[in-house]
Backbone as a ProteinNet text record, in pm:
[ID]
protein_1_A
[PRIMARY]
MTTPVPHALNGKALAVVDVEGNGHNPPEIIEIAILPISTDTAQVGDMRSWLIRPTAPITSIVTRKVHGITNADVAECPTWREVGAGIEAMLGGRILVAHNAKVEHKVLSAHLPSWAPPMVLDTLRLAKAVWPGLPGYGLDKLIDHAELGTTALAEQAYHRAAYDTWAAWQLLRRLVHDSGLDWDGVVRAAAPAEFAAVLEPEGGLW
[TERTIARY]
84.4	0	88.1	55.8	130.7	40.6	92.5	15.5	95.9	29	100.8	139.7	251	297.6	235.3	173.9	116.8	221.8	176.4	269	352.5	291.6	364.1	482.2	481.4	588.5	684.3	658.2	745.7	887.9	982.5	1122.9	1177.6	1093.4	1138.5	1171.7	1285.4	1323.8	1263.9	1163.9	1089.5	1118.3	1104.1	1102.9	985.3	879	763.2	793.7	776.6	828.1	725.2	722.9	654	742.2	747.9	822.4	729.2	756.9	687.4	792.1	754.8	852.2	820.6	915	901.9	828.6	781.9	703.1	782.6	915	999.1	1022.9	1080	1112.1	1257.6	1345	1316.6	1289.2	1213.6	1177.7	1290	1288.8	1370.9	1280.2	1330.1	1253	1249	1127	1112.7	1058.2	1003.5	959.8	968.2	1013.9	1020.2	989.2	916.1	891.4	927.1	987.4	1029.3	981.2	910.6	870	949.5	1051.2	1128.2	1057.3	1052.8	986.5	1078.8	1111.1	1199.9	1149.9	1049.4	1002	858.8	787.1	649.7	547.2	593.8	503.6	564	476.6	519.8	456.6	535.3	486.8	500.3	395.4	398.8	513.3	550.8	660.5	796.6	806.7	933.8	956	851.8	861.9	942.3	1026.6	1102	1056	1049.2	1016.8	1108.1	1134.3	1222	1154.6	1159.5	1135	1270.8	1280.9	1410.2	1399.4	1498.2	1500.9	1560.7	1484.1	1536.5	1620.8	1693.9	1771.3	1683.2	1575.3	1478.3	1349.5	1283	1164.3	1050.5	966.5	847.3	748.8	693.5	599	465.9	399.4	272.4	166	169.6	65.5	76.6	199.4	213.6	181.4	210.8	169.1	17.2	-48.4	-193.6	-268.7	-220.2	-298.9	-252.3	-133.8	-82.6	-62.5	47.8	85	69.1	52.8	34.2	160.7	276.4	403.2	448.9	482.1	522.6	673.5	723.4	865.2	899.7	806	829.8	844.8	771	778.3	917.4	989.4	1118.9	1236.9	1209.4	1315	1430.1	1401.9	1505.7	1541.4	1495.1	1518.6	1653.8	1706.4	1833.4	1818.5	1929.5	1930.8	1947.1	1928	1948	2092.3	2185.9	2326.6	2349	2272.2	2288.7	2220.5	2113.4	2036.5	2042.2	2091.7	2086	2154.1	2269.7	2342.5	2262.6	2197.8	2116.6	1995.7	1935.7	1821.6	1865.1	1978.5	2028.1	2059.1	2114.1	2143.7	2016.3	1909.5	1783.3	1718.6	1740.4	1686.2	1771.7	1897.7	1995.7	1955	1955.6	1927.6	1781.6	1694	1551.9	1473.8	1366.8	1273.8	1193.3	1190.6	1115.6	968.4	882.5	737.3	679.6	596.1	533.8	411.1	325.8	210.1	251.6	232.7	289	440.6	499.2	638.8	739.6	701.2	797	839.5	750.8	784.9	890	862.3	959.5	1092.8	1088.4	1212.4	1292.8	1226.6	1296.4	1355.1	1275.3	1321.2	1433.2	1416.7	1521	1649.5	1637.3	1756.6	1833.2	1759.9	1826	1896.4	1838	1897.6	2007.6	1999.9	2095.5	2154	2249.8	2300.1	2358.8	2409.9	2471.1	2372.3	2247.4	2145.6	2071.3	2047.6	1967.8	1893.2	1760.5	1686.1	1690.2	1685.9	1685.3	1554.5	1447.4	1315.3	1230.5	1132.8	1035.2	896.2	811.1	671.8	582.7	489.4	402.5	259.8	207.8	71.5	-32.7	0.3	-92	-109.1	-0.3	-7.3	-80.9	-50.4	-113	-262.8	-303.6	-446.1	-522	-462.8	-529.4	-544.7	-449.6	-457.6	-558.6	-563.6	-648.6	-791.2	-806.8	-939.6	-962.2	-980.5	-999.4	-1133.6	-1136.7	-1263.2	-1305.6	-1218.8	-1254.4	-1254.6	-1332.9	-1336.9	-1209.1	-1125.5	-999.4	-903.9	-774.1	-672.2	-575	-615.2	-536	-535	-432.1	-418.8	-538.3	-585.6	-699	-825.3	-847.6	-965.2	-957.3	-838.7	-822.6	-837.4	-791.1	-811.7	-961	-1038.5	-1182.9	-1247.2	-1206	-1263.6	-1244	-1125	-1092.4	-1126.3	-1171.7	-1203.7	-1085.4	-969.4	-846.5	-839.1	-779.3	-761.1	-634.9	-650.8	-535.6	-539.1	-614	-627.3	-496.3	-401.3	-271.7	-200.7	-238.5	-177	-284.7	-382.9	-497.3	-456.8	-343.6	-302.2	-239.4	-207.4	-149.5	-261.3	-230.5	-328.4	-283.3	-380	-343.9	-227	-138.8	-23.3	83.1	74.6	191.8	260.3	392.6	469.1	439.4	430.5	407.8	271.2	169.6	34.6	31.5	85.8	80.2	163.5	273	354.5	278	218.3	141.7	20.8	-44.3	-158.3	-116.1	-0.6	48	76.9	129.3	153.5	21.7	-75.8	-206	-269.4	-252.6	-305.8	-237.6	-105.7	-33.6	-82.4	-98	-147.5	-283.5	-374.2	-508.3	-505.6	-426.5	-419.8	-364	-260.6	-203.7	-305.6	-375.5	-477.6	-591	-645	-759.7	-724.8	-602.7	-563	-522	-473.2	-419.6	-290.2	-223.4	-100.5	14.3	102.5	228.5	330.2	454.3	554.2	573	586.3	606.7	488.6	367.8	249.8	247.5	289.3	296.6	394.9	509.8	610.5	556.3	492.1	438.5	337.9	255.4	148.5	194.6	292.1	324.6	456.7	547.4	679.2	676.8	736.4	754.6	833.1	818	874.3	1022.6	1096.9	1241.6	1280.7	1184.8	1213.7	1141.6	1051.8	976.1	1071.5	1049.3	1137.6	1123.7	1234.8	1234.2	1229.7	1112.7	1093.3	1125.5	1183.2	1217.8	1091.3	1074.6	954	951.1	829.6	817.5	887.3	947.9	1010.7	1160.6	1218.3	1359.1	1446.9	1571	1669.9	1647.4	1698.7	1690.5	1812.9
-118.9	0	124.1	219.1	344.3	460.5	554	671.4	797.1	904.1	1028.1	1099.9	1169.6	1249.8	1388.5	1441	1575.3	1679.2	1782.6	1885.3	1945	1964.3	2025.6	1941.8	1812.4	1722.6	1686.1	1733.2	1700	1747.6	1663.9	1699.4	1674.9	1628.1	1598.9	1450.3	1420.3	1280.9	1236.9	1150.4	1107.9	961.7	927.3	787.6	772.5	708.4	681.2	552.4	556.9	449.1	408.6	279.6	231.3	126.4	129	27.4	-39.7	-165.9	-241	-291.7	-293.6	-326.3	-453.5	-490.3	-615.4	-598.5	-476.7	-454.5	-417.8	-408.3	-370.8	-219.6	-170	-28.1	-13.5	35.4	80.7	-36.8	-10.8	-120.1	-155.6	-280.6	-323.4	-335.7	-294.7	-306.4	-452.9	-502.5	-638.7	-639	-526	-513.9	-367.6	-343.6	-209	-215.5	-115.9	-100.4	41.6	55.3	185.5	197.9	307.4	340.5	462.7	446.2	561.8	628.5	761.4	837.8	951	957.3	1063.2	1124.7	1064.3	1111.4	1160.9	1169.7	1219.4	1108.8	986.3	875.6	790.6	717.8	622.1	487.9	383	250	157.3	79.9	-12	-111.7	-141.5	-234.6	-182.2	-50.3	7.8	-7.8	-47.5	-57.6	-181	-164.9	-276.1	-296.9	-421.4	-449.8	-560.1	-555.8	-651.5	-702.2	-831.7	-888.6	-910.1	-876.5	-873.2	-949.1	-1029.6	-1106.1	-1020.6	-990.3	-906.4	-987.4	-917.9	-987.6	-1028.7	-952.9	-987.6	-1034.8	-1133.5	-1188.3	-1087.4	-1108.5	-1026.3	-1059.1	-955.9	-980.8	-1030.2	-1112.3	-1168.8	-1061.7	-958.1	-855.8	-774.7	-744.1	-667	-754.5	-883.6	-975.1	-978.5	-990.7	-1008.4	-879.9	-766	-643.5	-547.6	-569.5	-471.7	-534.7	-603.2	-639.5	-786.2	-872.9	-1014.7	-1091.3	-1027.6	-1093.8	-1174	-1300.4	-1388.6	-1411.8	-1466.3	-1502.3	-1607.4	-1696.8	-1796.8	-1731.5	-1622.4	-1554.1	-1498.2	-1460	-1394.3	-1483	-1606.6	-1693.9	-1714.5	-1717.2	-1740	-1613	-1498.9	-1372.6	-1312.9	-1222.9	-1158.3	-1066.4	-1037.5	-943.3	-801.1	-703.6	-563.9	-540.2	-603.4	-589	-627.8	-724	-772.1	-682.7	-615.8	-539.7	-388.7	-343.2	-201.2	-111.2	-152.3	-67.5	-47.9	-153.2	-141	-52.8	-61.3	24.3	170.2	195.3	333	388.9	307.4	353.5	390.3	315.7	344.2	471.3	499.9	621.1	743.8	724.6	832.3	951	1069.8	1193.2	1217.9	1128	1141.7	1201	1271.3	1324.3	1208.3	1196.4	1089.7	1127.2	1039	1056.3	937.5	963.9	855	908.5	816.6	854.1	847.1	959.2	975.1	959.9	1043.6	1027.4	1038.1	1097.9	1107.2	968.1	869.6	733.3	675.7	681.4	628.8	701	833.4	910.2	870.5	858.5	823.4	682.6	587.2	448.3	430.2	488.8	475.7	545.6	659.3	730.2	647.1	573.4	486.9	369.7	319.7	206.4	249.3	375	425.6	557	552.5	674.9	776.1	732.2	825.2	880.1	836.6	880.5	1001.8	1098.6	1215.4	1262.2	1254.5	1298.2	1449.9	1501.4	1646.1	1711.3	1632.9	1683.4	1564.6	1589.7	1488.2	1544.9	1467.2	1504.8	1401.2	1450	1363.3	1373.8	1264.3	1267.4	1281.7	1245.5	1268.4	1417.4	1490.7	1636.4	1701.4	1657.3	1716.4	1688.7	1568.3	1534.6	1621.3	1646.9	1731.2	1874.4	1919.9	2055.1	2064.4	1962.1	1966.3	1922.7	1824.6	1771.7	1784.3	1904.8	1919.6	1860.3	1817.9	1776	1633.5	1551.1	1410.9	1337.3	1230.2	1157.5	1081.6	1056.9	987.7	1007.9	999.6	1023.2	906.7	789.8	671.4	645.1	578.7	556.7	481.3	379	302.8	387.4	474.7	561.7	662.6	713.3	809	741	617.5	541.4	529.2	495	481.8	616.6	721.4	854.2	901.6	882	930.6	829.8	711.4	604.6	579.5	562.2	544	403.5	393.8	264.6	196.4	85.5	9.2	-133.7	-154.6	-290.3	-343.1	-254.7	-300.1	-389.2	-377.8	-459.4	-533.5	-585.8	-649.1	-768.9	-832.4	-950.3	-912.6	-783.3	-736.8	-692.2	-672.7	-629.7	-498.6	-428.5	-309.7	-342.6	-249	-258.2	-355.9	-401.7	-461.1	-348.6	-351.6	-234.9	-195.3	-291.8	-257.8	-194	-248.9	-193.4	-50.5	-30.2	102.5	204	160.1	251.2	297	203.9	241.9	326.8	293.1	371.9	513.8	528.6	661.9	744.8	681	752.6	796.2	706.5	742.4	855.9	850.9	955.9	1088.4	1089	1213	1273.6	1191.2	1240.6	1307.9	1242.9	1298.9	1428.6	1433	1553.4	1671.4	1648	1756.2	1802.3	1708.2	1743.2	1823.3	1774.6	1840.5	1978.1	1994.2	2121.7	2225.8	2181.8	2275.3	2341.4	2286.7	2347.1	2332.9	2434.3	2420	2356.9	2344.2	2276	2343.7	2476.5	2546.1	2524.3	2522.5	2498.6	2358.8	2260.8	2123.1	2114.7	2178.9	2175.8	2241.1	2356.6	2424.4	2336.7	2265.3	2187	2050.1	1990.2	1849.4	1825.5	1921.6	1898	1922.2	1833.3	1862.2	1991.7	2053.6	2186.9	2193.3	2088.6	2094.1	2084.8	2048.5	2039.6	2146.1	2221.2	2321	2422.3	2453.2	2545.8	2685.7	2755.1	2895.6	2974.7	3027.6	3095.8	3243.6	3299.3	3441.2	3524.5	3618.2	3700.7	3795.1	3837.9	3933.6	4063.2	4126.4	4253.9	4252.9	4135.3	4136.8	4063.4	4106.2	4036.2	4059.4	3966.5	3981.4	3918.6
0	0	0	-86.4	-98.6	-60.3	17.9	57.8	26.6	-20.4	-47.7	81	74.1	186.8	176.3	282.6	276.5	237.2	167.4	118.1	231.5	347.3	460	505.6	473.1	517.3	405.6	284.6	172.2	198.7	163.9	180.2	319.3	410.7	546.8	558.6	615.8	639.3	772.1	765.1	882.8	915.3	1041.4	1085.2	1180.4	1131.2	1216.5	1292.9	1424.6	1509.8	1614.9	1645.6	1765.1	1831.2	1963.1	2038	2137.6	2165.6	2269.6	2368	2497	2600.6	2676.7	2763.6	2839	2971.4	3001.6	3122.4	3245.3	3232.5	3346.1	3345.1	3454.3	3464.9	3509.8	3420.2	3283.7	3190.4	3083.6	2993.7	2897.7	2856	2743.6	2621.5	2507.3	2383.9	2341.3	2317.9	2265.9	2123.1	2079.4	1940.1	1899.8	1778	1723.7	1575.2	1528.4	1385	1345.3	1228	1176.4	1032.7	1003.7	867.4	824	738.6	691.8	574.5	576.6	470.8	430.2	301.3	252.3	122.4	59.7	-69.8	-55.7	-167.7	-162.9	-143.2	-121.3	-89.6	21.6	90	191.8	159.2	168.6	134.5	254.6	277.7	391	376	252	228.6	268.8	292.2	336.5	486.8	557.2	702.5	742.6	844	901.7	1045.5	1087.3	1226.7	1278.2	1406.5	1473.1	1600.2	1624.2	1756	1821.7	1949.5	2017.7	2149.8	2178.6	2303.4	2414.9	2518.2	2626.2	2724	2809.7	2912.7	3029.8	3053.9	3158.4	3091.7	3147.7	3082.4	3071.5	2971.7	2953.1	3065.4	3128.1	3237	3181.2	3258.5	3212	3195	3277.9	3269.6	3140.9	3097	2973.6	2852.6	2862.4	2755.8	2745.9	2859.6	2862.1	2829	2879.3	2869.1	2760.4	2703.8	2607.5	2470.2	2448.8	2311.9	2276.7	2375.2	2345.8	2313	2320.8	2289	2410.5	2388.9	2498.1	2495.6	2603.8	2609	2504.6	2476.1	2372	2234.7	2211.8	2082.2	2054.5	2159.1	2140.2	2179.2	2216.4	2269.6	2172.8	2043.4	1942.8	1865.9	1913.3	1842.5	1881.4	1798.7	1833.1	1953.4	2017.6	2128.9	2075.4	2164.9	2124.8	2080.7	2146.4	2109.8	1963.2	1915.6	1778.8	1675.7	1712	1612.4	1633.1	1748.1	1780.3	1679.1	1628.3	1533.3	1405.3	1357.4	1237.1	1258.3	1375.7	1407.8	1415.6	1480	1489.2	1351.4	1263.1	1127.6	1052.8	1074.4	1007.1	1060.7	1188.5	1249.7	1221.2	1190.6	1186.3	1101.7	1159.9	1089.3	1059.3	1099.9	1067.8	1185.4	1151.9	1250.7	1307.9	1439.2	1504.9	1511	1461.1	1467.1	1542.9	1642.2	1717.9	1789.2	1832.8	1913.8	2059.7	2130.5	2265.4	2256.8	2172.4	2130.3	2243.6	2355.6	2466.2	2512.6	2497.8	2538.5	2445.1	2313	2216.8	2228.8	2243.5	2252.4	2376.3	2489.8	2614.1	2607.4	2560.8	2558	2456.1	2337.7	2235.7	2278.9	2344.2	2391.2	2493.6	2577.6	2675.5	2608.2	2499.5	2428.3	2331.9	2284.2	2184.5	2235.5	2327.1	2389.6	2292.3	2178.2	2083.3	1981.5	1986.9	1890.7	1944.2	1857.6	1894.3	1770.4	1769.1	1651.2	1637.1	1513.5	1494.4	1536.8	1544.1	1579.5	1621.9	1707.2	1746.4	1720.7	1654.8	1632.6	1700.3	1780.6	1859.7	1806.6	1751.1	1697.7	1808.6	1931.3	2042.7	2067.5	2075	2092.8	1976.5	1855.9	1738	1736.4	1772.9	1774.8	1874.7	1990.6	2089.8	2039.9	1958.1	1903.5	1789.6	1705.8	1586.2	1616.7	1703.8	1738.8	1889.3	1941.2	2085.8	2130	2255	2313.6	2288.1	2230.7	2210.8	2344.9	2356.5	2483.9	2516.5	2417.3	2442	2326.8	2355.4	2252.8	2240.3	2286.2	2257.3	2107.7	2060.5	1916.7	1860.5	1931.1	1879.8	1872.4	1970	1967.8	1853.5	1825.8	1716.3	1580.5	1569.8	1446.6	1418	1520.8	1503.4	1473.8	1546	1525.2	1381.6	1328.6	1194.6	1085.4	1124.9	1029.4	936.2	997.4	920.7	863.5	745.9	682.1	731.4	798.8	846.9	793.5	685.3	631.3	575.8	546.2	495	595.9	722.9	828.2	906.5	833	898.4	982.6	947.7	1023.7	1157.4	1174	1299.9	1393.8	1519.5	1618.7	1680.6	1744.9	1821.5	1914	1926.9	2016	1968.9	1845.9	1783.1	1707.6	1704.8	1660.6	1516.4	1425.8	1285.4	1266	1329.7	1317.7	1371	1490.2	1551.1	1473.7	1414	1333.7	1210.7	1138.4	1019.3	1057.4	1168	1214	1251.5	1316.8	1352.9	1228.6	1124	999.2	935.6	930.6	874.9	955.6	1086.9	1173.1	1145.2	1132.9	1102.9	972	869.9	740.7	756.6	827.2	843.5	923.7	1028.9	1111.5	1033.5	955	873.9	770.6	709.6	610.1	673.3	784.4	846.5	900.8	948.6	1009.1	907	790.9	692.7	736	836.3	887.6	788.9	786.8	715.9	811.2	764.2	846.5	981.6	982.4	1109.2	1203.2	1147.2	1229.5	1287.2	1207.3	1256.5	1373	1358.3	1464.8	1591.8	1577.1	1695.9	1770.4	1694.6	1756.6	1804.1	1735.6	1759.3	1830.2	1829.3	1888.2	2038.8	2118.2	2260.5	2278.2	2393.5	2415.4	2383.9	2419.6	2398.9	2251.9	2165	2022.5	1940.3	2002.6	1928.4	1867.2	1740.5	1670	1728.2	1738.4	1776.1	1646.7	1615.8	1488.5	1503.4	1399.3	1401.7	1400.1	1492.9	1493.7	1374.8	1339	1230	1268.9	1170.3	1196.5	1177.6	1146.9	1111.9	1210.1	1218.2	1297.8	1446.6	1526.6	1671.2	1734.2
[MASK]
++++++++++++++++++++++++++++++++++++++++++++++++++++++++++++++++++++++++++++++++++++++++++++++++++++++++++++++++++++++++++++++++++++++++++++++++++++++++++++++++++++++++++++++++++++++++++++++++++++++++++++++

């Protein structure tokens, strides 16, 4: 499935990301999906996902209530040490996009100490700005509210990394379309405070 990139995002190197954890604090990543976008279209076939074997077992509660991934599912999977460099290379230099992006940013920063995205865009923040007053802003509720098409990943379930990554991308597209925001407007609405652009005020130099 191919989707066009909104004009406001054209020319931006994006990495739409979702991570799932093992239920510990701090969490270890047990699944990650990355959708890299650099052109005027995004294709589901460009997305990469990894299942990762953690050093501490996945808790039963997070398996049951969140993503459904079991210790048996990851028993033969590579460790973070084996895949981390490839994941960092795929993220390198790209703007991080995620739903409730502070989670992905914090967890990825802990796993990749030398990685720092040039910008972070949070579809949760953007949804609250564009669609105020909704009863909930979880990704699944926003998918239903916007009637987003996620059939490209029908075999996946909510809270699996590939499904949530593609859904976050579809959500970003819809929010940018509905809001009519340009790039600066998207940054103001979607970027956490530490990443919000400092724009030059009207009137010249300062």
